[in-house]
N, C-alpha and C positions, 0 to 999 in steps of 0.2 A: 495523675494522682491528686486527690484532693486534700488541701492542707488542714491541719487540726494541730491543736496544743496537747502536750503530752506532760502529765505530772506523776511524780512518784512520792506519795505523802507517807510521814513516817508514823502517823498516827491517825486511829479511826476518825476522831472529830475533824482532822485536817481534811480527810477524804469527803466526808460529808459535806462540808463548807464548800470544797471545790465544785459538787454536784448540785447542791441545792439551789433551785430555781433556774437551772440550765438545762432546757430541753435538750440541747444539743450534747450534753456530757455523757459518757458512759463508763462504768466500771469495766476495768480489764483484768481478768485472772490470768489463766493460761494463754488465752486468744485462740484457742483451738477451733471456736465457732464465731466469734466476733470478727476476727481478722478475715476468715473466709467470706463473710458477708460484707466486710468493706471492699474486699477485692471484687466481689461480684456486683458491687453498687446497690446492694439491698440496705445496708447501713451506710450511713455517712456522717458519723459523729464529728462534732467541732471540737471536742476534747474528750481525751482519754485519761481517765484517772486510774493508773495501777495499782492495784490493792494487793498484789502477790506478795509485797515484803511487809505488810502489815502484821502485827503480833497475832495473828488468828489462826495459826496452824497447829497440828498435834492432835492426838486423841487422849482424853483424860476421863477418869471414873467420875459419874454424877453422883449426887448425894442420894439418890434413891437405888443405886446399884447398878444403873444403866450406863451407857457411854455418850460422851459428847464429842463429836467430831467438828474440829475448827474449819471454817469455810474456806481457807486457803490450804488447806491440806490436800496434797496431790491424790488423786484417784488411785494410783499405785499405792501409796502409804496408807490409804484408808483400807484398802483391800488386803494388804498383807499384815495389818495389825492383829496381834495374837487375840485381843479381846473380841474383836469384830469376827474373825473366824471362827472362834469357839462358841460365841453366844448369839451372834447374827449371821450365821453363814451363808444365807440367801442373798444378803448385801455383798459379801465378798465375791460371790459367785457371779452376781449381776454385773458388779464393776468389771471384773475380769472378762466377761462376755462382750463388752464394749470396745470399740475402736482397736488401736494397736498398743504395743507396749510403750512406744515412743509418746503417742498422744496421752496415755495414762500418766505418764511422767510428768506432764505438763499441765493436764487439765485439773482444775480445782473443783472440790466437793461443791462449793457454793455456785460456781459458774455451771457445773453440770446441770443444776436444777433450772438454771435460766436459759439452757440452749434453746434454739429455735427449730421448728420443724424442718424436716428435709424435703418436703413437698417441692418437686421441680419447679412447679409453677410460682411458689413463693421466691425461689432462688433466682428467678429469670425476671428482672424488670420489663422486659418487653411485654409481659403477660399480665392480664388482669388477676388481681389477687387482693382479696378483702383483708387478709391479715397484713399485707404489706401496704396497700393503697385503699383504705376504706371506702365502699361504695361502688368499686370498680367491678366487682363480680368474683365467682369461684370458678376458674378454669378447670379445676379437676372434677367438678360435680358432673360434667358430661364428657370430660376428656380422659387422660390417663389417670386411673384411680385404682389399680389392682391391689396397691398396698395402703390404701386409705381407710378411713374409719368405718366401723359398722356399728359403733356404739355413740350415743350422745352428740351425734354431729347435727348440723343445722345447714339450711340452705345457702347459709353465708360461707361456710366453710367445712371442708370434710377431711382436713390434714389429720395426722396423729402426731402425738408427742414422741420425740426420738428416745428419751433417756431411758437406759436400762436401771441405772441407780436409783431413780426416782420411783420405779415400781416396787423394788425391794422395800424402799422406805416407806412407801405407802402402806404395804403389807404390815411393817413393823410400827405403824403408828408414830412414825417419828414427827419431831417438832422443829420447825424451822426457827431460829432466833435471829432477829434483826436488830439494827440500830437506825435511828432518825436523828436529826437535830433537836427533835422533841423529847426524845428518850428511846427506850428499847421496848420491844414487843416479841410476841410469839405467835406463830400459826401453825396449826396441825397440818402436817402434809397433805393428808386426804382433802384438807379444805383450801390449800394453797393454790390450785389451779382452778378458776372459775369455770363454769359450763361455757360453751362456746357461743351459744346463743346468737345474738345479732351483732356482738362486738368481739369478733376472733382476734383483733388486734391486742386486746387486754388479756394478757397470758398469764398473769399471776394477781393476786390480791395485795402484793407488797405496796405500802404507801409510796408515793412518789419520792425518789431519791433515796430510799431504804438501801441499807448495805446489810447483806446476809453476813451474820458473824459465826454462826455455828449450826450444826444440826444435832438435836437431841435424840436418842433412843432409848425408850423406856425399859426398865428391867421387866415389866410385867409382858412385853412382847417377846422375850426370849424363851420361845417354846422349845421343847426337846428336840424337834427335828424341823428341818426347813430346807428349802430347795429352790432354786432359780433355774428354769429352762427355757430356752429361747430357741424358736424356730426362724431360720434365716435362709437367704437364697443362696448363700455360699458359707462356707465353713468359717470364715473369719471376717472381719472389718465390714461388717453389714449390718443394717438396722433391722428390728425384729418385724418379721410378718406378724407373729404372735408370740406373746411371753407370758410366763407364769411364775409369780412369787408366791410361795405358799409355806406356812407353818403349820404344823398339826401336832395336838396333844390326844393320844388315844389311851383309854384307860378301861380295861377289861372289855375290849371290843367296841366301846362308845367313844364318841367325839366329845371330849372335855373342852376343847378350844381349838379354834381353827381361825387362819387369817389367810386370805387370798387377794392378790392384786394381780390386773392382767395389764400387759403392754401391747403396743402395735394395734389397738382396736378402737382408740378414742384420742380426743385432742388432749387427753391428760392420762396419767395412771389411773386405771379403773379399779376402784376397790369394790370387790365382788361381794357386796353386802347381802344380797339377796341369796346367794349360795351359802354364805357363812350361816345365815339363819335356818336354812334347810338343814344343814348339816349338824349344829350344834345339838348337843345332847341325844344325837341319833346314833345309828349302827354306823361303824366304820368298814362299809362294804364297797365294792366296786359298783354295784347297783345304786347306792346312795350317793356316790361322787357323781355318777352320771346324772341322775336326777338333779342333783345341785347344779350342775354345770347347764343343763337344760333349763333350769329356772332363771339362771343368770343370764342367759343368751336368748331367752323368750323377748327380751327388749331390742334385740338386734335388727337393724335396718340396712341390710347389704344394698349396696350400690350395684350398677350393671355387672361390674367385672371382679368384685371381691367376696362373693358368697362364701368361697372356698373358706375364708377366715372363721366362719362361724363352725364349720365342721372341725377345722383344725384346731380351734380354742377349746371346743367340747372334748375332743380327744386328748389334748394336752393336759387339761385339769384333770380328767379322769386318771391318766398316767402318772401326773405328779403325785396327788394325793393317795393312789394306790401303792405307789413306792414309798411314801412317807409312812403309810399305815402299816406295811409290812415291816419296815425298819424299826418303827415304835414297838410293834408286838415282838 
């Protein structure tokens, strides 16, 4: 076991000070991902700063009529909150589709957004991995990659982002609130994860040492109908092969508004802007939904063993939008 320091600050400013300028420091929430990575030898922090007991929990109303979810709120509490279930149902469904009840009780909203890929090569320090050891190569590119990316990948990394929650938050145009020693800031969730490019180790655009304090959900994103559906290799406790978070507003047979985000296909939750543009102001028909899915997935670049994901994603997008349109009408 590698020795590390442990701190449990009482205030946000204290936590920021403990991490500032220390490359070996890590914030610890529920520990459901970080502790596993420490056991595997992927992460070796010299200092853990436990933020679970900071006053950053709970769900509250936002001035614009939306909701603000505190970063230390457990996944279970976020999913069960009446306001989330009523106004942002795809978020509640996404959270409940992830992990197990025990893990959801421990995992935090802020930590969920920062969880790292479950690529087996990343989790094995004996294997080359650019995300873990920059410049060492990507073992999955020519290795085992049946559940890896088909959108937005580069020759440096083909891993996928594991979060279900982040997919729904991306569809809802959520905003990440954070604090640094120099002040506070906000990042729209669709911009929170950078393209993988040549720097796969850079997984978010958070400033160094920043602490996520909350996630905001705008009232404008609360469309009449929303759904999160996830296809996985077993019925529970498995990461997505493909997932879809969608919200739809249909009026007199036409799409007044639509929001779509995809999971399991890229290094980050994939906002389906092309599909949304095809659908908006058009007819709400199965044919339109299929055409929108095809337009979005035309950019897909399947690897040797994961072309099935393109077909799976196309069918899932069509099915979810059709279901929402029928319910709306």
